[in-house]
C-alpha positions in Angstrom: 80.6 131.5 146.2 79.6 135.2 146.7 78.9 138.5 144.5 81.2 141.4 145.1 82.1 144.7 143.7 85.6 145.6 142.8 87.7 147.8 140.8 88.4 145.8 137.4 92.0 147.4 137.4 92.8 145.5 140.8 91.9 142.1 139.4 94.9 140.0 138.2 95.1 137.7 135.0 95.3 134.2 135.4 98.6 132.7 134.1 96.6 129.5 133.4 94.1 130.9 131.2 93.1 128.9 128.1 92.7 131.7 125.5 96.2 133.4 124.8 95.6 134.6 121.1 94.4 138.1 120.5 90.7 138.4 120.2 88.8 139.5 117.1 88.9 143.5 117.0 85.3 143.5 115.7 84.1 141.4 118.7 86.0 143.5 120.9 84.4 146.5 119.7 81.0 144.9 120.0 81.6 144.0 123.5 82.7 147.6 124.6 79.7 149.2 123.1 77.5 146.6 124.8 79.3 147.2 128.3 79.0 151.0 127.6 75.2 150.9 127.0 74.1 148.3 129.6 77.0 147.3 131.7 78.4 143.9 132.2 75.5 141.4 131.9 77.4 138.3 133.3 79.8 138.9 136.2 83.3 137.5 135.5 84.5 134.7 137.7 87.3 135.4 140.1 89.2 133.3 142.7 91.3 134.7 145.7 95.1 134.8 145.2 97.2 132.2 146.8 98.3 132.6 150.4 100.0 135.9 151.1 97.8 137.8 148.7 94.7 139.8 149.1 93.5 140.3 145.6 91.5 138.2 143.1 92.7 136.5 140.0 90.4 136.1 136.9 89.2 132.7 136.2 86.8 133.5 133.4 85.8 136.9 131.7 89.1 138.4 130.8 87.6 140.0 127.9 84.8 141.7 129.8 87.2 142.9 132.4 89.6 144.3 129.7 86.7 146.1 127.9 85.1 147.4 131.3 88.5 149.1 132.0 88.5 150.6 128.3 84.9 151.8 129.1 86.1 153.6 132.0 83.9 151.7 134.8 85.3 152.2 138.4 83.7 149.1 139.9 82.1 145.9 138.4 80.5 142.9 140.0 82.4 139.6 140.1 81.5 136.3 141.3 84.1 135.1 143.9 84.6 131.2 144.0 87.1 128.9 145.8 90.6 128.5 144.0 90.9 125.3 142.5 94.0 122.8 142.9 95.2 123.4 139.4 94.9 127.1 139.7 91.6 127.0 137.6 93.2 125.9 134.4 90.6 123.1 133.6 87.7 125.5 134.5 89.1 128.2 132.5 89.5 125.8 129.5 85.8 124.4 129.8 84.4 127.9 130.4 86.0 129.3 127.4 85.1 126.4 125.2 81.4 126.8 126.2 81.5 130.4 125.1 83.6 130.4 122.1 85.4 127.6 120.6 89.2 128.2 121.1 91.5 127.8 118.0 93.5 124.6 118.0 96.7 126.3 118.9 95.1 127.6 122.0 93.6 124.5 122.7 96.9 122.7 122.4 98.7 125.3 124.9 95.8 124.6 127.4 96.1 121.1 127.3 100.0 121.1 127.5 99.4 123.2 130.7 97.0 120.5 132.1 99.3 117.7 131.3 102.2 119.7 133.1 99.6 119.8 136.1 99.4 116.1 136.1 96.3 115.7 134.1 96.2 112.5 131.7 95.3 112.6 128.1 92.3 110.3 129.0 91.2 112.4 131.8 91.4 115.7 129.7 89.3 114.0 126.8 86.5 113.0 129.6 86.5 116.4 131.1 86.2 118.0 127.8 84.0 115.6 126.1 86.6 115.3 123.3 87.9 111.8 121.9 91.6 110.9 123.0 92.7 110.6 119.4 91.8 114.7 119.2 93.9 115.2 122.3 96.7 113.5 120.8 96.5 115.4 117.6 96.4 118.6 119.3 99.7 117.8 121.2 101.6 117.1 117.9 101.5 121.1 117.7 104.2 120.7 120.2 106.6 119.6 117.2 105.4 122.2 114.7 107.5 125.5 113.8 106.1 128.7 115.6 105.6 130.4 112.1 103.3 127.6 111.3 101.4 127.5 114.7 100.7 131.5 114.0 99.0 130.4 110.7 97.1 127.7 112.4 95.9 130.0 115.2 94.1 131.8 112.4 92.0 128.9 111.8 94.0 127.6 108.8 94.7 124.0 110.0 95.9 121.1 107.9 94.2 117.8 108.1 95.4 115.0 110.7 97.4 113.2 108.1 99.4 116.3 106.9 99.8 117.5 110.4 101.4 114.1 111.4 103.8 114.5 108.4 104.6 118.1 109.5 105.3 117.3 113.2 107.3 114.2 112.2 109.8 116.3 110.4 112.6 118.4 112.3 112.3 122.1 112.9 115.1 123.0 110.4 113.4 120.9 107.6 110.1 122.6 108.3 111.7 125.9 108.2 113.3 125.2 104.8 110.0 123.9 103.5 107.9 127.0 105.0 110.2 129.5 103.0 108.6 128.1 99.8 105.0 127.7 100.8 104.2 130.4 103.4 101.5 132.5 102.7 101.6 136.0 101.0 99.2 139.0 100.7 98.1 137.8 97.4 97.5 134.1 98.6 96.8 134.3 102.3 95.9 130.7 102.5 98.4 127.8 103.0 98.7 124.8 100.7 99.3 122.4 103.7 99.3 119.5 101.0 102.4 120.9 99.6 104.0 121.5 102.9 103.2 117.8 103.8 104.6 116.8 100.5 107.8 118.6 100.9 108.3 117.0 104.5 107.0 113.5 103.4 109.5 110.7 104.2 109.4 107.1 103.6 108.6 104.9 106.5 110.0 101.4 107.1 108.1 99.4 109.7 109.5 97.1 112.3 106.8 94.7 111.4 108.5 94.1 108.1 112.0 93.8 109.5 113.5 90.2 109.3 116.6 91.4 111.4 116.7 91.5 115.1 117.8 94.0 117.8 121.5 93.0 117.2 121.5 94.4 113.4 119.2 97.2 114.3 121.6 98.3 117.0 124.6 97.9 114.4 122.9 99.9 111.8 121.8 102.6 114.2 118.1 102.2 113.7 116.0 103.9 116.2 112.3 102.9 116.0 109.5 105.5 116.5 105.9 104.7 117.8 103.0 105.8 115.4 100.4 106.9 118.1 97.7 106.8 115.5 98.1 103.3 114.1 95.5 100.7 115.3 96.4 99.3 118.8 96.5 95.7 117.8 99.7 96.0 115.4 103.2 96.8 115.7 103.4 100.3 114.7 107.1 101.1 115.2 108.8 102.6 112.2 112.0 104.5 111.0 112.7 107.0 108.3 116.3 105.8 107.9 115.6 103.9 104.8 119.3 103.3 104.1 119.9 101.6 107.5 116.8 99.5 107.2 117.7 98.2 103.7 121.1 97.7 104.6 120.2 95.6 107.9 117.9 93.5 105.5 120.5 93.0 102.9 122.8 91.5 105.8 120.2 89.4 107.2 119.5 88.0 103.6 123.1 87.3 103.1 123.6 85.6 106.4 120.2 83.5 106.1 120.2 82.3 102.4 118.4 79.1 101.9 120.0 76.1 100.3 120.3 76.9 96.3 119.3 80.6 97.3 120.7 83.8 95.7 119.9 87.5 96.2 118.3 89.2 93.2 117.3 92.5 92.0 113.9 93.9 91.4 112.5 95.5 88.3 110.7 98.7 87.9 107.4 97.3 89.3 109.0 95.4 92.3 109.2 92.1 90.5 112.1 90.0 91.1 114.5 89.6 88.3 114.9 86.0 87.5 117.7 84.3 85.4 116.5 84.2 81.6 114.7 81.2 80.5 114.0 79.8 83.9 110.5 78.5 84.9 108.9 80.1 87.9 107.5 77.6 90.6 104.5 78.3 92.2 103.7 75.4 94.1 106.1 73.6 96.7 109.7 73.9 95.4 111.5 70.6 94.7 114.9 69.8 96.2 116.6 70.8 92.8 114.7 74.2 92.7 116.5 77.5 93.3 115.2 80.2 95.7 115.4 83.8 94.7 115.3 86.1 97.7 114.7 90.0 97.2 113.4 93.2 99.0 109.9 94.3 97.7 108.8 97.9 97.7 108.0 97.9 101.4 111.3 96.5 102.3 110.2 93.3 103.1 112.2 90.0 102.5 110.4 88.0 99.9 111.4 84.8 98.1 110.2 82.9 95.0 111.2 79.4 93.5 112.3 78.9 90.2 113.4 76.0 88.1 116.4 76.0 85.5 115.7 74.6 82.1 116.6 71.1 81.2 119.8 70.5 79.3 119.5 69.9 75.8 120.7 66.5 74.7 123.5 66.3 72.2 123.0 65.2 68.7 124.6 61.8 67.5 126.6 61.5 64.2 123.5 60.3 62.4 121.4 63.2 63.8 119.7 61.3 66.5 119.7 62.3 70.2 122.6 60.9 72.2 122.0 59.4 75.3 122.9 60.9 78.7 124.1 58.9 81.4 122.8 59.6 85.1 120.4 62.0 86.1 119.0 64.8 83.9 121.4 67.8 83.9 120.4 71.2 84.3 121.9 74.4 82.8 123.1 76.6 85.4 123.2 80.4 85.1 127.0 81.3 84.0 128.1 83.3 87.0 128.9 86.9 86.0 132.5 88.1 86.3 133.3 90.9 88.9 134.5 93.1 85.9 132.9 93.3 82.6 135.1 93.4 79.4 134.8 96.8 79.0 136.0 97.4 82.7 139.2 95.2 81.7 139.8 97.2 78.8 139.6 100.3 81.0 141.9 98.8 83.7 144.3 98.0 80.7 144.4 101.5 79.7 144.6 103.2 83.1 147.2 100.5 84.1 149.3 101.4 80.8 149.0 105.3 81.5 150.2 104.4 85.1 153.2 102.6 84.3 154.1 105.0 81.6 153.8 107.9 84.2 156.2 106.0 86.7 158.6 105.3 83.9 158.8 109.1 83.3 158.8 110.4 86.9 159.6 107.6 89.5 163.1 107.3 90.6 164.7 104.1 89.2 168.2 102.8 90.1 170.2 102.0 87.0 170.5 98.4 87.7 166.7 98.1 87.8 166.4 100.3 84.6 168.8 97.8 82.6 166.7 94.9 84.2 163.5 96.6 83.0 165.2 96.8 79.4 165.8 93.1 79.4 162.4 92.4 80.7 160.8 94.4 77.9 162.5 92.1 75.3 160.5 89.3 77.0 157.2 90.8 76.3 154.9 89.0 74.0 154.3 92.0 71.9 158.2 91.8 71.1 159.9 89.3 68.7 163.4 89.3 67.5 165.1 88.1 64.2 168.8 86.8 64.6 171.1 83.8 63.6 169.4 81.4 66.0 165.7 82.8 66.2 163.4 84.6 64.2 163.0 87.9 66.3 162.1 91.5 65.4 161.0 94.6 67.2 157.3 95.5 67.0 157.4 98.8 65.3 161.2 98.7 65.1 161.5 102.0 63.2 159.7 104.2 65.6 161.9 102.6 68.2 165.1 103.2 66.4 164.5 107.0 67.1 165.4 106.3 70.7 169.0 104.9 69.7 169.7 108.2 67.6 170.1 110.3 70.6 173.0 108.0 71.6 175.3 109.1 68.6 177.5 112.1 68.4 178.1 114.4 65.5 180.5 112.3 64.0 178.1 109.4 63.8 179.6 107.4 66.7 178.3 106.1 69.9 178.8 109.0 72.3 176.7 109.8 75.1 176.7 110.4 79.1 174.6 108.5 81.5 171.8 111.0 81.7 171.1 110.6 78.0 171.2 106.9 78.4 168.7 106.8 81.1 166.3 109.1 79.2 166.8 106.9 76.0 166.1 103.8 78.0 163.2 105.2 79.9 161.7 106.4 76.6 162.3 103.1 74.9 160.4 101.2 77.9 157.4 103.7 77.5 157.2 102.7 73.7 157.5 98.9 74.5 155.7 98.3 77.6 152.1 98.1 77.6 149.1 96.6 79.6 146.4 97.3 77.2 143.9 94.8 76.2 144.9 94.4 72.4 148.0 93.3 70.5 150.3 95.9 72.0 149.9 93.9 75.4 153.3 93.1 76.7 151.8 90.3 79.0 153.1 89.4 82.5 156.2 91.4 82.0 154.4 94.7 82.1 152.8 93.8 85.3 156.3 92.9 86.9 157.8 96.0 85.7 154.8 98.2 87.1 155.2 96.3 90.5 159.0 97.0 90.6 158.7 100.8 90.2 155.7 101.4 92.1 153.4 102.2 89.3 150.2 101.4 91.6 150.9 104.9 93.0 150.4 106.6 89.7 146.8 104.8 89.3 144.0 107.4 88.9 140.8 107.4 91.2 138.6 104.6 89.7 135.4 105.5 91.9 133.8 106.9 88.6 130.4 106.2 87.3 132.0 104.9 84.0 134.1 102.5 85.9 131.9 101.3 88.7 129.1 100.6 86.2 131.5 97.6 84.8 131.3 95.8 88.2 128.9 93.2 89.3 126.7 93.6 92.2 128.9 91.6 94.6 132.1 93.5 93.5 130.2 96.9 93.8 129.3 95.9 97.3 132.9 94.7 98.1 133.7 98.1 97.2 131.6 99.4 100.1 133.8 97.6 102.7 135.8 100.2 105.0 133.6 103.1 103.8 130.4 104.5 105.3 128.2 103.5 102.2 125.6 100.8 102.8 124.6 98.6 100.1 121.2 99.7 98.6 118.3 97.7 97.3 119.1 98.8 93.7 122.5 98.4 92.1 122.4 101.9 90.6 121.8 103.5 94.1 124.6 101.9 95.6 126.8 103.1 92.6 125.7 106.5 92.9 126.5 106.5 96.6 130.0 105.1 96.0 130.7 107.8 93.3 130.0 110.6 95.7 131.8 108.7 98.3 135.0 108.6 96.2 134.5 112.1 94.6 137.0 113.6 97.1 138.9 110.3 97.6 141.0 107.8 95.8 139.8 104.3 94.8 141.6 101.7 93.1 140.0 98.2 92.4 142.3 95.4 93.6 142.0 93.9 90.0 144.0 97.0 88.7 146.9 96.7 90.9 150.2 95.8 89.1 151.3 92.8 91.4 151.0 89.8 88.9 149.0 86.7 89.8 151.4 84.3 91.4 149.8 81.2 89.4 150.4 83.1 86.0 153.9 84.3 87.1 154.9 80.8 88.0 153.5 79.4 84.8 155.3 82.0 82.6 158.6 81.3 84.4 158.2 77.4 83.9 157.4 77.9 80.3 160.4 80.0 79.4 162.6 77.8 81.7 161.5 75.0 79.5 162.5 76.9 76.4 166.1 77.5 77.8 166.5 73.8 78.6 165.3 72.9 75.1 168.0 75.2 73.5 170.6 73.8 75.9 169.8 70.2 74.5 170.0 71.4 71.0 166.1 71.1 70.5 164.4 73.9 68.9 162.1 75.9 71.1 158.5 76.2 70.2 158.4 79.0 67.7 154.6 79.7 68.5 155.5 80.8 72.1 157.5 83.9 70.7 155.1 85.0 67.9 152.2 85.5 70.1 150.6 88.9 69.3 153.5 90.0 67.3 154.6 90.7 63.6 158.0 89.6 62.5 159.7 92.1 60.7 163.6 92.5 60.3 165.3 95.4 62.5 166.8 98.3 60.6 167.6 101.7 61.4 166.4 104.8 59.5 168.6 104.2 56.5 167.4 100.5 56.0 171.0 99.4 57.3 171.1 96.9 60.1 172.8 98.5 63.3 176.5 97.3 63.9 176.4 94.9 66.9 179.9 95.4 68.1 179.6 98.9 68.3 176.5 98.7 70.3 177.9 96.4 72.6 181.1 98.2 73.1 179.0 101.4 73.9 176.8 99.8 76.7 180.1 98.2 78.1 181.4 101.9 78.4 178.3 103.3 79.9 178.1 100.4 82.5 181.7 100.9 83.5 
């Protein structure tokens, strides 16, 4: 170490210096005035350049050298020391801290430089007499938006919790929030609480996960380590709440206990148990049920409950009748996949699609005639004739279609196009899938399936229809989509509505293909009626009167149509 006099302009700045922010103008002016009055009281510390150079690099005293140049000094005294292995980075930081506290941003930059030179966080903490936690806190600034760093460099710092929240967000998210909360001339201070709230994300911790690494990988969950959590606990977490809850739901579905069921939670996180059940707080019995649910932290929880005992039936004299065997219990009635309102909506949508197909779909003449015969077999149609009591439901309105087949002379005279239009219009008026007395029954489903009416069904992925589905049916609709079942049914429904907003969703129950069991039963039923007529036995009249009103068929003038003329007209059209 030796004292030398050198030209301050020949000294070079240290690239590893700790202080990078602009110094206070008032402090610089005071230092300049002092140097002009009495010179430099404490010589700056310099070190020789690396091999190949013959100058000196400033280790400490950059401000003094700068103000000496501003004062016009031709020569100043400097203290020459040996160059450190780290280029003087640690010495510059320690010396600067001793003179004037660096702002946190400059401290972070100096620490990052030391880490790049091989210093560990623990070694830096020992050298600077700072806790390791403080070093880690400062290193969070590496993930902070530069505009925020400029504000922090002025001494306006968030607290540790707020800084952790800000650093955990992406730069794009920070940029959007900073636009709303950046300081102004009227209010130069930043509300870091508001900034942190805007970037706050729910954390789901690995210690609360019941699923393993296989499901975590399947749902794309990447765990992040919380460096500020206690060392004796698993501090891994994820902010992908949707994936975490989806993995938890799948684990619950795959690991349900005997008599177990997944239930929803209420407003305060309590499980929603079936009505009138008794919650079991001790050890559950063999006949008790287990409700499994997710609490507010995403943890799998379970409670036991007992179904109420069945009421004994009353005897004729009012006394309780005996019940053989073990005491029976009332089990919760399983909810159907679609509510009554949903089935009514399906009936309306299906009817509209069927009518649209009858109007627009290409239909061969033989199929059109088959549909006409099929329509007469609908449960909303009855006919009165010599052998059966039969009549159209609403025959007066249906007769309007027959008028189009007559010419100006009052005779049947038409071409095939007119006949096709009339038949299609008549089928639209007769065939119905609605959940009321106009329902044609299975024949409308058969007709819709035959002409491809499924292609005319509208998008059913709406809030109105999806609200009519049970939880299992709603989660079933998530299959083959990117939507994962949520903890709350309303969240799953909202995600599906958004998913299908630009798509096309049709619930399987709305398709026209009739159920094979019902179709077979319908065919056997009417085969039996045919055989009964062949044997001379009257058919069961009730089978033809379901949901129908028996009215005699008349035309507009109240005169029954002439059967021979009708038959001859259709024979000519067919030829």
